[in-house]
C-alpha positions as CSV (number, residue, x, y, z in Angstrom):
1,X,62.6,-10.1,-57.0
2,X,62.2,-6.8,-55.6
3,X,64.4,-5.5,-53.2
4,X,63.3,-5.8,-49.5
5,X,63.7,-3.0,-47.1
6,X,63.3,-3.3,-43.2
7,X,60.5,-1.2,-41.7
8,X,60.4,-0.9,-37.8
9,X,57.0,0.8,-36.1
10,X,56.7,2.6,-32.9
11,X,55.9,2.6,-30.3
12,X,54.9,-1.2,-30.9
13,X,58.4,-2.1,-32.0
14,X,56.8,-4.3,-34.5
15,X,59.2,-4.9,-37.6
16,X,59.3,-6.7,-41.1
17,X,60.6,-6.9,-44.5
18,X,59.0,-5.2,-47.5
19,X,59.3,-4.9,-50.9
20,X,60.4,-1.6,-52.5
21,X,57.0,0.5,-53.2
22,X,55.2,-1.0,-50.4
23,X,52.8,1.6,-48.9
24,X,53.4,2.2,-45.1
25,X,49.6,1.5,-44.8
26,X,49.8,-2.1,-46.1
27,X,52.9,-2.5,-44.5
28,X,51.2,-1.6,-41.0
29,X,48.3,-3.9,-41.5
30,X,50.4,-6.8,-42.6
31,X,52.2,-6.6,-39.3
32,X,48.8,-6.0,-37.2
33,X,50.3,-2.4,-36.4
34,X,47.6,0.0,-35.0
35,X,47.3,2.5,-37.6
36,X,43.9,3.8,-38.5
37,X,42.2,4.5,-42.0
38,X,38.6,4.9,-42.8
39,X,38.9,5.5,-46.4
40,X,40.8,2.3,-47.5
41,X,43.7,4.1,-48.6
42,X,42.8,6.8,-50.7
43,X,44.1,9.8,-48.9
44,X,40.8,11.4,-48.3
45,X,40.3,10.7,-44.4
46,X,43.7,11.6,-43.2
47,X,43.8,9.0,-40.0
48,X,46.6,7.3,-41.2
49,X,49.1,9.9,-40.6
50,X,52.8,8.8,-39.7
51,X,55.9,10.4,-38.4
52,X,59.0,9.2,-40.5
53,X,62.5,9.1,-38.2
54,X,66.0,9.7,-40.3
55,X,69.4,8.6,-38.8
56,X,71.0,5.9,-37.2
57,X,69.2,3.8,-34.6
58,X,71.7,1.2,-33.2
59,X,68.9,0.1,-31.2
60,X,67.3,-1.4,-34.5
61,X,70.4,-2.0,-36.5
62,X,69.0,0.4,-39.2
63,X,70.1,3.8,-40.9
64,X,67.2,5.7,-42.3
65,X,67.8,8.2,-44.7
66,X,65.8,10.7,-46.5
67,X,65.5,8.4,-49.6
68,X,63.9,5.7,-47.6
69,X,60.2,6.7,-48.2
70,X,58.9,8.0,-51.9
71,X,58.6,11.7,-52.4
72,X,56.0,13.6,-51.2
73,X,53.0,13.5,-53.7
74,X,50.2,15.7,-55.1
75,X,47.7,13.7,-52.5
76,X,49.2,14.9,-49.7
77,X,50.0,18.2,-51.0
78,X,46.2,19.1,-51.7
79,X,45.5,17.5,-48.2
80,X,48.2,19.9,-46.7
81,X,46.5,22.9,-48.3
82,X,42.9,22.3,-47.5
83,X,43.5,21.0,-43.8
84,X,47.1,21.0,-43.2
85,X,49.4,18.3,-42.1
86,X,51.8,18.7,-38.8
87,X,55.2,19.7,-39.6
88,X,57.0,16.0,-40.4
89,X,53.9,14.0,-40.7
90,X,53.4,11.7,-44.0
91,X,50.1,10.1,-45.1
92,X,50.8,6.5,-44.5
93,X,48.7,5.2,-47.2
94,X,50.7,7.7,-49.9
95,X,54.0,7.6,-48.6
96,X,55.7,4.2,-50.0
97,X,58.5,2.3,-48.4
98,X,62.0,2.9,-50.6
99,X,64.6,2.0,-48.1
100,X,65.3,0.9,-44.2
101,X,63.2,3.2,-42.0
102,X,61.6,3.9,-38.7
103,X,58.0,4.9,-38.3
104,X,56.2,6.3,-35.4
105,X,52.3,5.7,-35.2
106,X,51.1,9.2,-33.2
107,X,48.3,8.4,-30.7
108,X,45.6,10.4,-32.8
109,X,46.5,7.7,-35.8
110,X,46.3,4.7,-33.9
111,X,42.9,2.8,-34.1
112,X,42.8,1.7,-30.4
113,X,43.2,5.3,-29.0
114,X,43.7,5.3,-24.9
115,X,41.3,7.2,-22.9
116,X,42.7,7.2,-19.3
117,X,39.9,7.6,-16.7
118,X,40.9,10.2,-14.0
119,X,40.8,8.4,-11.0
120,X,44.4,6.8,-10.1
121,X,43.1,3.0,-9.8
122,X,41.4,3.2,-13.4
123,X,42.2,1.4,-16.3
124,X,42.4,2.4,-19.6
125,X,39.7,2.1,-22.0
126,X,40.8,0.7,-25.4
127,X,38.7,2.5,-28.0
128,X,37.1,-0.2,-30.6
129,X,33.4,0.6,-30.8
130,X,30.8,-1.8,-32.0
131,X,30.1,0.5,-35.1
132,X,32.8,1.7,-37.5
133,X,32.8,3.8,-40.5
134,X,33.7,2.3,-44.1
135,X,34.6,4.2,-47.1
136,X,33.7,2.3,-50.1
137,X,34.0,2.8,-54.2
138,X,31.0,1.0,-55.6
139,X,31.1,-0.3,-59.6
140,X,29.2,1.8,-61.5
141,X,26.0,-0.1,-62.9
142,X,26.3,-1.8,-66.4
143,X,23.3,-3.1,-68.3
144,X,25.7,-5.9,-69.9
145,X,26.3,-7.2,-66.5
146,X,22.9,-6.2,-64.6
147,X,22.9,-6.5,-60.8
148,X,21.3,-4.4,-57.7
149,X,22.9,-1.4,-56.4
150,X,23.1,-2.9,-52.9
151,X,24.5,-6.0,-54.4
152,X,27.3,-4.1,-55.5
153,X,27.8,-2.3,-52.3
154,X,28.3,-5.6,-50.5
155,X,30.6,-6.9,-52.9
156,X,32.6,-3.5,-52.6
157,X,32.6,-4.0,-48.6
158,X,33.5,-7.7,-49.3
159,X,36.3,-6.7,-51.4
160,X,37.6,-3.4,-49.9
161,X,36.9,-4.4,-46.0
162,X,36.7,-8.2,-45.8
163,X,33.0,-7.9,-44.2
164,X,29.6,-9.3,-45.1
165,X,26.8,-6.5,-44.9
166,X,23.1,-6.5,-44.5
167,X,20.8,-3.6,-44.5
168,X,17.3,-2.6,-43.3
169,X,14.5,-1.6,-45.8
170,X,14.8,1.8,-44.4
171,X,18.4,2.1,-45.3
172,X,18.0,0.6,-48.9
173,X,15.2,3.4,-49.5
174,X,17.9,5.9,-49.8
175,X,20.7,3.9,-51.1
176,X,20.6,4.7,-55.0
177,X,20.2,8.7,-54.2
178,X,23.3,8.7,-52.2
179,X,25.1,6.5,-54.2
180,X,24.8,8.8,-57.2
181,X,25.3,12.0,-55.2
182,X,28.5,10.3,-53.8
183,X,29.6,9.6,-57.5
184,X,29.7,5.9,-56.6
185,X,31.8,6.6,-53.7
186,X,30.0,6.3,-50.1
187,X,30.7,5.8,-46.1
188,X,29.0,3.1,-44.5
189,X,28.2,3.1,-40.6
190,X,28.8,-0.8,-40.2
191,X,27.4,-2.7,-36.9
192,X,30.0,-5.4,-36.4
193,X,28.1,-7.8,-34.4
194,X,25.2,-7.7,-36.7
195,X,26.9,-6.9,-39.8
196,X,23.8,-4.6,-40.5
197,X,24.7,-1.2,-42.5
198,X,23.0,1.4,-40.0
199,X,23.8,4.2,-42.5
200,X,25.0,5.5,-45.6
201,X,26.5,9.1,-46.4
202,X,27.3,10.2,-50.2
203,X,31.0,10.3,-50.3
204,X,33.4,10.5,-47.6
205,X,32.0,10.8,-44.0
206,X,34.6,11.1,-41.0
207,X,32.1,11.2,-38.3
208,X,31.6,11.8,-35.8
209,X,29.0,8.7,-34.3
210,X,27.6,9.1,-31.1
211,X,26.7,6.6,-28.5
212,X,25.2,6.4,-24.9
213,X,26.3,4.3,-21.8
214,X,23.2,4.4,-19.4
215,X,22.9,3.0,-15.6
216,X,19.2,2.2,-15.1
217,X,18.7,2.3,-11.2
218,X,16.3,1.9,-8.6
219,X,16.1,5.4,-7.8
220,X,17.9,7.2,-10.6
221,X,19.0,6.8,-14.0
222,X,22.2,8.1,-15.6
223,X,23.5,8.6,-19.1
224,X,26.7,9.3,-20.6
225,X,27.2,10.6,-24.3
226,X,30.4,9.6,-26.2
227,X,31.9,10.1,-29.2
228,X,32.8,6.7,-30.7
229,X,35.9,7.4,-32.0
230,X,37.6,9.2,-29.2
231,X,35.8,7.8,-26.5
232,X,35.2,11.5,-24.9
233,X,32.3,11.8,-22.8
234,X,30.8,14.8,-24.3
235,X,27.6,15.4,-21.8
236,X,26.2,13.5,-19.0
237,X,22.7,13.8,-17.4
238,X,20.5,11.9,-15.0
239,X,16.8,12.0,-13.6
240,X,14.8,10.2,-10.7
241,X,13.5,6.8,-12.0
242,X,9.7,7.6,-12.1
243,X,8.8,4.0,-11.4
244,X,9.5,5.3,-7.8
245,X,5.6,6.3,-7.4
246,X,4.9,2.5,-7.9
247,X,7.1,1.7,-5.0
248,X,10.5,2.8,-3.4
249,X,12.3,-0.5,-3.3
250,X,12.4,-3.4,-6.0
251,X,10.3,-5.7,-4.0
252,X,7.3,-3.3,-3.9
253,X,7.4,-3.0,-7.3
254,X,7.2,-6.7,-8.1
255,X,4.2,-6.6,-5.6
256,X,2.6,-3.6,-7.7
257,X,2.9,-5.9,-10.6
258,X,1.5,-8.9,-8.8
259,X,-1.5,-7.0,-7.4
260,X,-2.5,-4.9,-10.6
261,X,-2.9,-6.7,-13.8
262,X,-1.0,-4.3,-16.2
263,X,1.4,-2.9,-13.7
264,X,4.4,-4.0,-15.4
265,X,3.3,-2.8,-18.8
266,X,2.7,0.6,-17.1
267,X,6.1,0.7,-15.3
268,X,7.8,-0.5,-19.0
269,X,6.0,2.6,-20.2
270,X,7.1,5.1,-17.9
271,X,10.9,4.1,-17.6
272,X,11.0,4.0,-21.4
273,X,9.5,7.6,-21.5
274,X,12.2,8.4,-19.1
275,X,15.3,7.5,-20.7
276,X,13.6,9.1,-24.1
277,X,13.3,12.5,-22.2
278,X,17.1,11.6,-21.1
279,X,18.0,11.2,-24.6
280,X,16.6,14.3,-25.5
281,X,18.3,16.6,-22.7
282,X,21.6,15.0,-23.3
283,X,21.5,15.4,-27.1
284,X,20.5,19.3,-26.6
285,X,23.3,19.4,-23.9
286,X,26.0,18.5,-26.5
287,X,24.1,20.5,-29.4
288,X,23.5,17.4,-31.4
289,X,20.1,15.4,-32.6
290,X,18.5,12.0,-31.4
291,X,19.4,10.9,-34.8
292,X,23.0,11.3,-34.5
293,X,23.1,8.5,-31.5
294,X,23.7,5.1,-33.2
295,X,24.4,2.9,-30.4
296,X,23.6,2.2,-26.6
297,X,24.5,0.3,-23.7
298,X,22.2,-0.1,-21.1
299,X,23.0,-1.9,-17.3
300,X,20.6,-2.3,-14.8
301,X,19.3,-4.6,-11.7
302,X,17.6,-7.6,-12.8
303,X,13.8,-6.4,-11.9
304,X,14.8,-2.9,-13.5
305,X,16.5,-4.8,-16.4
306,X,13.2,-6.9,-16.9
307,X,11.0,-4.0,-16.3
308,X,12.8,-2.2,-19.3
309,X,12.5,-5.1,-21.8
310,X,9.0,-5.5,-21.1
311,X,9.4,-8.7,-19.5
312,X,7.2,-9.9,-16.5
313,X,9.1,-9.3,-13.3
314,X,7.0,-11.9,-11.1
315,X,9.3,-14.5,-10.9
316,X,12.1,-12.5,-9.6
317,X,9.9,-11.7,-6.1
318,X,10.0,-15.6,-5.2
319,X,12.2,-18.3,-4.8
320,X,13.9,-19.4,-7.0
321,X,14.0,-16.1,-8.4
322,X,14.4,-17.1,-11.8
323,X,15.2,-14.6,-14.5
324,X,13.3,-14.6,-18.1
325,X,16.8,-14.4,-19.7
326,X,20.1,-14.0,-17.8
327,X,22.4,-13.5,-21.2
328,X,23.7,-10.5,-23.0
329,X,21.1,-8.9,-25.6
330,X,21.8,-6.9,-28.8
331,X,18.7,-5.7,-30.8
332,X,17.5,-2.7,-32.8
333,X,16.9,0.2,-30.0
334,X,13.3,0.7,-31.6
335,X,12.3,-2.6,-30.4
336,X,12.5,-1.0,-27.0
337,X,10.8,2.1,-28.1
338,X,13.9,4.4,-27.8
339,X,13.7,7.6,-29.8
340,X,17.4,7.6,-31.3
341,X,18.6,7.0,-35.0
342,X,16.3,4.8,-36.8
343,X,18.6,2.0,-37.0
344,X,20.6,2.3,-33.6
345,X,21.4,-0.5,-31.9
346,X,21.0,-1.6,-28.1
347,X,23.1,-3.9,-26.1
348,X,22.5,-4.9,-22.5
349,X,25.3,-6.6,-20.5
350,X,24.4,-10.1,-19.1
351,X,22.8,-10.6,-15.4
352,X,24.8,-12.7,-12.9
353,X,21.7,-14.1,-10.9
354,X,18.0,-13.4,-10.0
355,X,18.9,-10.5,-7.4
356,X,22.6,-9.7,-8.9
357,X,22.0,-8.0,-12.4
358,X,23.9,-6.1,-15.4
359,X,24.9,-3.2,-13.4
360,X,27.0,-5.7,-11.0
361,X,28.1,-7.2,-14.4
362,X,29.3,-3.6,-15.3
363,X,30.9,-2.7,-12.1
364,X,33.0,-6.2,-12.4
365,X,33.8,-5.3,-15.9
366,X,35.0,-1.9,-14.7
367,X,36.7,-2.8,-11.6
368,X,37.9,-6.4,-12.6
369,X,38.1,-8.2,-9.3
370,X,38.8,-11.3,-11.3
371,X,42.4,-10.0,-12.5
372,X,43.2,-8.8,-8.7
373,X,46.3,-10.1,-6.8
374,X,44.9,-9.1,-3.5
375,X,41.2,-10.1,-2.0
376,X,39.0,-6.7,-2.8
377,X,35.4,-6.4,-1.8
378,X,33.5,-4.3,-4.3
379,X,30.1,-2.6,-2.8
380,X,27.8,-0.7,-5.3
381,X,26.0,1.2,-2.9
382,X,22.2,1.7,-3.7
383,X,18.4,1.1,-3.2
384,X,19.6,-2.7,-3.9
385,X,23.4,-3.3,-3.1
386,X,25.5,-5.6,-5.3
387,X,28.7,-7.3,-3.9
388,X,31.3,-8.7,-5.3
389,X,34.5,-10.5,-3.1
390,X,37.4,-11.9,-4.7
391,X,40.8,-12.1,-6.7
392,X,42.2,-13.5,-9.7
393,X,41.5,-17.1,-7.9
394,X,37.5,-16.6,-8.2
395,X,35.0,-14.1,-7.6
396,X,31.7,-14.7,-5.5
397,X,28.6,-12.2,-6.1
398,X,25.4,-11.0,-4.1
399,X,22.8,-8.7,-3.7
400,X,21.5,-7.0,-0.2
401,X,18.4,-5.2,-0.1
402,X,19.4,-2.2,1.6
403,X,16.2,-0.1,0.8
404,X,16.3,3.7,-0.3
405,X,17.6,5.2,3.2
406,X,21.3,5.8,1.8
407,X,19.8,8.1,-0.3
408,X,18.0,10.3,1.8
409,X,14.4,8.4,1.7
410,X,12.7,7.6,5.0
411,X,14.9,10.1,6.6
412,X,13.0,12.9,8.7
413,X,14.9,15.7,7.1
414,X,16.2,13.5,4.2
415,X,16.5,14.9,0.5
416,X,18.4,14.3,-2.9
417,X,21.6,15.6,-2.9
418,X,20.5,19.0,-4.5
419,X,21.9,22.4,-3.6
420,X,20.9,23.1,-0.1
421,X,21.3,19.6,1.0
422,X,23.9,18.8,4.1
423,X,26.4,16.5,2.7
424,X,29.3,16.5,5.1
425,X,29.3,16.7,9.0
426,X,31.6,17.0,11.8
427,X,31.1,17.2,15.3
428,X,33.3,18.9,17.9
429,X,34.2,18.2,21.4
430,X,31.6,20.6,22.2
431,X,29.1,18.4,20.8
432,X,28.0,21.2,18.3
433,X,27.9,20.5,14.3
434,X,29.6,22.2,11.4
435,X,28.7,21.1,8.0
436,X,28.8,21.7,4.4
437,X,25.9,21.7,2.0
438,X,25.7,20.9,-1.8
439,X,26.5,23.7,-4.2
440,X,28.8,25.8,-1.5
441,X,32.7,24.8,-0.7
442,X,32.6,26.6,2.7
443,X,31.9,25.2,6.1
444,X,29.0,26.5,8.0
445,X,31.2,28.0,11.0
446,X,33.2,30.0,7.8
447,X,33.1,33.6,7.0
448,X,31.0,34.1,3.9
449,X,29.0,30.8,4.5
450,X,25.3,32.4,5.3
451,X,25.5,34.9,2.0
452,X,26.9,31.9,0.0
453,X,23.7,29.9,0.9
454,X,21.3,32.6,0.8
455,X,19.7,31.4,-2.2
456,X,19.8,27.6,-1.6
457,X,19.0,27.7,1.9
458,X,19.6,24.7,4.2
459,X,17.1,22.3,2.8
460,X,17.8,19.0,4.5
461,X,20.4,16.1,4.6
462,X,21.0,14.0,1.8
463,X,23.0,10.3,1.9
464,X,26.2,10.9,2.3
465,X,25.3,13.5,5.1
466,X,23.3,11.3,7.3
467,X,26.0,8.5,7.1
468,X,28.4,11.1,8.4
469,X,26.0,12.7,10.7
470,X,25.3,9.3,12.6
471,X,29.1,8.2,12.5
472,X,29.9,11.6,14.0
473,X,27.3,11.2,16.8
474,X,28.5,7.9,17.3
475,X,32.3,9.3,18.2
476,X,30.9,12.2,19.8
477,X,29.2,9.7,22.4
478,X,25.8,11.2,21.4
479,X,24.7,7.9,20.0
480,X,25.3,4.7,21.7
481,X,26.2,1.2,20.1
482,X,22.5,0.3,19.7
483,X,21.8,3.1,18.3
484,X,19.7,5.2,20.8
485,X,20.5,9.1,21.0
486,X,21.1,10.1,24.5
487,X,19.1,13.0,26.3
488,X,20.2,16.3,27.1
489,X,21.2,15.0,30.6
490,X,22.9,12.2,29.3
491,X,24.9,13.5,26.6
492,X,25.7,17.2,28.1
493,X,24.2,19.2,25.0
494,X,21.0,21.2,24.5
495,X,20.9,19.9,21.3
496,X,19.7,16.6,22.0
497,X,15.9,17.3,22.4
498,X,12.8,15.1,23.4
499,X,11.3,13.4,20.2
500,X,8.2,11.8,21.5
501,X,9.4,8.8,23.7
502,X,12.9,9.1,22.2
503,X,15.2,11.8,21.4
504,X,16.7,14.0,18.3
505,X,19.7,15.6,17.8
506,X,19.3,18.8,16.0
507,X,22.0,19.9,13.3
508,X,20.3,23.4,12.0
509,X,17.7,25.5,13.4
510,X,16.7,28.4,11.2
511,X,15.0,31.6,12.6
512,X,12.2,31.0,10.4
513,X,11.1,27.2,9.5
514,X,11.5,23.7,10.3
515,X,14.9,22.3,12.4
516,X,16.9,19.8,10.7
517,X,17.5,17.1,12.9
518,X,18.7,13.4,13.4
519,X,15.9,11.5,14.8
520,X,16.3,7.6,16.3
521,X,13.8,6.5,13.6
522,X,16.3,8.2,10.8
523,X,19.1,6.0,12.7
524,X,17.0,2.8,12.7
525,X,16.5,3.2,9.2
526,X,20.4,3.5,8.6
527,X,20.8,0.4,10.9
528,X,18.5,-1.6,8.7
529,X,20.2,-0.6,5.6
530,X,24.1,-0.8,6.7
531,X,23.5,-4.1,8.6
532,X,22.0,-5.7,5.3
533,X,25.2,-4.5,3.5
534,X,27.3,-5.6,6.1
535,X,25.5,-9.2,6.3
536,X,26.0,-9.7,2.6
537,X,29.6,-8.8,2.5
538,X,30.0,-11.0,5.7
539,X,28.3,-14.1,4.0
540,X,30.6,-13.7,0.8
541,X,33.6,-13.8,3.4
542,X,32.0,-16.7,5.2
543,X,32.3,-18.9,1.9
544,X,36.0,-18.1,1.3
545,X,36.6,-18.8,5.2
546,X,38.1,-15.2,5.5
547,X,37.5,-12.8,8.5
548,X,39.3,-9.8,7.0
549,X,39.9,-8.5,3.1
550,X,42.9,-6.8,1.6
551,X,41.0,-3.7,0.3
552,X,37.5,-2.5,0.1
553,X,36.0,-0.2,-3.2
554,X,32.7,1.6,-2.7
555,X,31.2,1.9,-6.0
556,X,28.0,3.8,-6.8
557,X,27.0,7.5,-7.3
558,X,26.4,7.4,-3.7
559,X,29.2,5.4,-2.7
560,X,31.6,7.9,-4.5
561,X,30.8,10.5,-2.0
562,X,30.9,8.4,1.3
563,X,33.7,8.9,3.4
564,X,35.6,5.7,4.1
565,X,36.3,6.6,8.0
566,X,32.7,7.2,8.7
567,X,31.4,4.4,6.6
568,X,33.5,2.1,8.7
569,X,32.4,3.8,12.2
570,X,29.0,3.2,11.0
571,X,29.6,-0.4,10.3
572,X,28.6,-0.5,6.5
573,X,31.7,-2.4,5.6
574,X,34.0,-4.9,7.4
575,X,37.0,-3.6,9.4
576,X,39.7,-2.7,7.1
577,X,42.7,0.1,7.1
578,X,40.9,3.2,6.1
579,X,43.7,4.3,3.7
580,X,42.7,1.1,2.0
581,X,39.0,1.8,1.3
582,X,38.6,3.4,-1.9
583,X,36.0,5.1,-4.3
584,X,35.2,4.0,-7.8
585,X,32.6,6.6,-8.4
586,X,29.5,5.0,-10.6
587,X,31.3,2.2,-11.6
588,X,28.3,0.6,-13.2
589,X,28.0,3.6,-15.4
590,X,31.9,3.2,-16.2
591,X,31.5,-0.4,-17.0
592,X,28.4,0.6,-19.2
593,X,31.0,3.0,-21.1
594,X,33.6,0.5,-21.5
595,X,31.4,-1.8,-23.4
596,X,30.2,1.0,-25.4
597,X,33.6,1.8,-26.2
598,X,35.2,-1.8,-26.6
599,X,33.6,-4.3,-28.5
600,X,36.2,-7.3,-27.3
601,X,35.0,-6.1,-23.4
602,X,31.6,-7.4,-24.4
603,X,32.7,-10.9,-24.8
604,X,35.0,-10.3,-22.0
605,X,32.4,-9.6,-19.3
606,X,30.2,-12.5,-21.0
607,X,32.7,-15.2,-20.2
608,X,33.5,-13.3,-16.8
609,X,29.9,-13.4,-15.5
610,X,29.9,-17.4,-16.4
611,X,32.5,-17.8,-13.9
612,X,31.0,-15.6,-10.9
613,X,29.8,-17.6,-8.2
614,X,26.3,-16.4,-7.1
615,X,25.0,-16.7,-3.5
616,X,21.6,-16.0,-2.7
617,X,21.2,-14.1,0.4
618,X,17.4,-14.6,0.6
619,X,17.7,-18.4,1.4
620,X,21.1,-18.1,3.3
621,X,20.1,-18.6,7.4
622,X,23.5,-17.3,7.8
623,X,22.2,-14.0,6.6
624,X,20.0,-13.0,9.4
625,X,22.7,-14.0,12.3
626,X,25.0,-11.8,10.5
627,X,21.9,-9.0,9.9
628,X,21.2,-9.1,13.6
629,X,24.7,-8.6,14.8
630,X,25.3,-5.7,12.6
631,X,22.5,-3.5,13.6
632,X,24.8,-2.2,16.4
633,X,27.3,0.4,15.4
634,X,29.8,-0.4,14.2
635,X,29.1,-4.1,15.2
636,X,27.8,-6.5,18.1
637,X,30.3,-8.7,17.9
638,X,33.2,-8.1,15.7
639,X,35.8,-6.3,17.6
640,X,36.7,-3.8,14.5
641,X,40.2,-3.5,16.4
642,X,41.8,-1.8,13.4
643,X,39.2,1.1,13.5
644,X,39.3,1.3,17.3
645,X,42.9,1.6,17.2
646,X,42.7,5.1,15.4
647,X,39.3,5.9,16.3
648,X,38.0,5.4,19.8
649,X,34.3,4.9,20.3
650,X,32.7,6.3,23.6
651,X,31.3,3.2,25.9
652,X,28.1,4.8,26.5
653,X,24.7,3.5,26.9
654,X,21.7,5.5,27.2
655,X,19.1,2.2,27.7
656,X,16.5,2.9,30.2
657,X,16.1,1.6,33.3
658,X,14.9,-2.1,33.8
659,X,11.5,-1.3,35.3
660,X,11.0,1.8,32.9
661,X,11.5,-0.8,30.1
662,X,9.4,-3.3,31.3
663,X,6.6,-1.3,31.7
664,X,6.7,0.5,28.3
665,X,7.3,-2.9,26.6
666,X,3.5,-4.2,28.1
667,X,1.9,-0.9,27.4
C-alpha cells in the first residue's frame, strides 16, 4: 500500500489523506476544492496555479518540508519561460504529493471567483457561467475501428470531462478541419444547460468568452457586456425603447395591438432591431465582434417580455391578465433574430405574474428579500413600478402603473437625463432655487457654473429634478398639500407666475429662450404617478397587516438618482427613517448579470418566484382608496410622523374662495 500524506487546502480548510504521487489537482478535485483547470491537467492552461506553504502548522497538526511536493518539472519550466509563474507558485496538475503539505489556492485559480459589487449592501457574485471551455484530446481515426470524428469527440468529452454533448450542423461543418489543425486537440465552448457544443477551436483556447445582461424596459433598454470567466463588466450602453412611438405606457401599446392587426409583429421587429443595434454598439465599445458574444440573459416586464419573444400581449391587457408563458426560457438567440455568435444562447428569467415580470424576478435575485431578517420594501421605479415586500418569512409582489412622468415625460420642461438637464434642486429661505445639471459638478450659484454649462446650456428638467423640485416647493411653502402652487401674493416670491387659471414656478429664465418652470399640470402628473406607487406599497402592507416597514430600497436606473428625503416628502414611499432608505441602482440589470455569471442562480430564482405571493392591484378595491389619499403631498391621512419630526412641512393652503370655486366649477 502506498504511503499516505495529509494535504490541507486553504482558504477552504478542506483536508484529506492521499497516496504518494497524487497530483495536487486530483487531490483538490476529490475534496471538492475550488481549483480551476481548463486543459484537464495537461499543463497548458496554467489556471491550476497553487502556492505551497512550508514549515510547522500547529493549527493543522502538520509539518511541511521542501520535499513535500515533487520537484519542479520541465512542463512548469516551459510555462515559466514563456509566460512566467509568480515566485513560489506551482502548477497543481504537475506538482505531486510526496509529504504532508499545506496548499493555498489563490483567488485567480479559483473556479468560482468572487466579484464584489461596489455598493456596501451588495452580495457577491459567484462566477460559474452556463458556458465553459473544455480542452480535450481526441483519439485519431483508425480504419480498423471506424467511427466518426464527432463520435470520438463525444467520447473524449465523456471520458475526460464526464459530460454528454451535442452540436449544431454549423458546428459540425468545421469539426474535421479544426481537429486536424489542432493535431487532435481542441477546445470546446460547452453550454451546460443544453449540453450543446457552441464552438470549437483547434488546440488550446483559453478565452475570453463574452455574455450580455440586458434589461428591456418600457422606456429604455440597458445592456452590460461581461467577461464570462472573470465577471468583469467590460462595457455598458443603453438606448431608448423605439416602441415608445406606439405608446408611452404599457397599456397603450397593448391597445395599439388591439386596434392594429399585426401591431404586435411590428413592435417585436423594432425592439429586436434596437437590441441588435445595442449589441453592435457595445461590441464596438469593447473592441470585440458580435460573434464573440456567446450568451445573453434578458429581463423585462411581462408585456415587453411577450413582445420581444413574439408573443401576443393582448391577454395581458384584460383580466385575468394571463401570460402566454411564465417560466424561464432558454433557447438559441438566433430564434429571436439576435445577431451574435451563430450558436449564442438566450435565457429569460421567469415572470412572477401578469403585471409583475422577469425584471421584478431579477430585482428579487439581486436584493434577495426572501433572505432578509427585517421587513424590506423594494420599489423598482419606472414607467411601470414593480414592488416587493417581505422577509425570510415570505415575499409579496405587485405592479403599479406609474406612467412615464418620473422619467421626465408629460412634464412641461421635462426631458431625459442628458447633459444640460436639471437633476438636483434646492430652494432656500428666499424661495429662490439653486440647481445642478447633468454633466456639471457645480451648483448654479457657484463661480464657474455659467462657463461650465456654456456648451450644454440649461435645457430642461429630468425625473430626479422634478421630484426634488416639487418636494422643495412643498418644504418652502410654494406648494400646498393638495398640490396647488400659490400665487406671488400668497407665496411672497415673484417666481410664482400666472399660468392660465393656475400658477407656475420659474426655476430658470434665460435671456434668450424658453423659461424652465414647474406648472400645476406637472405637479398633477407627478401626483398621479407617486400615488400609484404608494398605493401599491400600501396594498402589500395591508396584506401583512403592518403600518410600517423596517427599510426601503429604491431600485431602477431612476431610483438610483432619487433623494430619499425628497421621495419621502413627496409621499412616493411609506414613512420610514430616511437613513433606512437606500438605493440599489439598476437592480434588475444586476439580477440579469447574476443570472448570466452564475448558473445556479437561475434555478434559485426560478424556485423563489414560485414562492412569491402575487397581488393584482387592478382588481383590489382598496387600491383606489389608497390611491386617492396618496395624491396629497405627502398624504391625506397618513401622519408621516417620522418625516415631520425632522422636516417640518408648512401648513399652507392655496385653494380659491368657495364662491370663486363654485363659479369655475359651473363654467
